[in-house]
C-alpha positions in Angstrom: 35.4 146.5 177.0 37.9 144.4 176.6 35.5 141.8 174.3 35.1 145.4 171.7 38.3 145.2 170.5 38.5 142.0 168.6 35.3 142.6 167.0 36.6 146.2 165.7 39.7 144.3 164.5 37.9 141.4 162.6 35.7 144.2 160.7 38.8 144.8 158.0 39.1 141.4 157.9 36.2 140.3 156.4 36.3 142.1 153.1 38.6 139.2 152.2 36.5 136.4 153.5 34.9 133.6 150.8 31.4 134.9 150.8 28.9 137.2 149.1 28.6 140.7 149.1 25.8 140.6 150.8 26.8 138.9 153.6 30.1 140.8 154.2 27.6 143.4 154.8 25.5 141.9 157.3 28.4 140.9 158.9 30.3 143.8 159.0 27.1 146.0 160.6 26.4 143.0 163.1 30.1 143.2 164.0 30.2 147.4 164.6 27.0 147.4 166.6 27.7 144.9 169.2 31.5 146.2 169.3 29.9 149.4 170.3 27.3 147.7 172.6 29.8 145.8 174.1 32.2 148.9 174.5 30.3 151.3 176.2 28.3 148.5 178.3 31.7 147.8 179.5 32.0 151.6 180.3 29.1 151.0 182.7 30.5 148.7 184.6 33.9 150.0 185.3 32.9 153.5 186.4 33.1 157.1 184.9 36.5 158.0 186.0 38.2 154.4 184.4 36.4 154.7 181.3 36.9 158.5 180.8 40.9 157.5 181.3 40.6 154.8 178.6 38.5 157.0 176.6 41.1 159.4 176.5 44.3 157.0 175.4 42.1 157.0 172.3 41.9 160.9 171.8 44.2 161.4 169.3 45.4 164.8 170.6 46.2 163.3 173.9 49.1 161.0 171.8 51.5 163.7 171.6 50.8 165.3 174.8 54.1 166.8 177.2 54.4 164.2 180.0 54.5 165.4 183.2 58.3 165.9 184.9 59.6 166.8 180.8 61.1 169.3 180.1 61.4 171.0 176.9 64.3 173.6 175.8 62.3 176.1 175.9 61.5 176.1 179.8 65.7 175.5 180.2 67.0 179.4 178.5 64.5 180.9 180.9 67.1 180.1 183.3 
């Protein structure tokens, strides 16, 4: 799974390379396919629980989630 991250990060750099457009498209397609395959095959190695936890970090709905133990102002007003 860690190997797939640099491949995904290299994709935005490909358009700025000094090569013809057909080669850029080919390289980008190959990078996407290989990165996806390595990511999902890595999920098989780490197991379902760890893979689900890792995948939840990339879900935008979980980015602003209230952490357990934090108290909101509305919780204090009820006391």
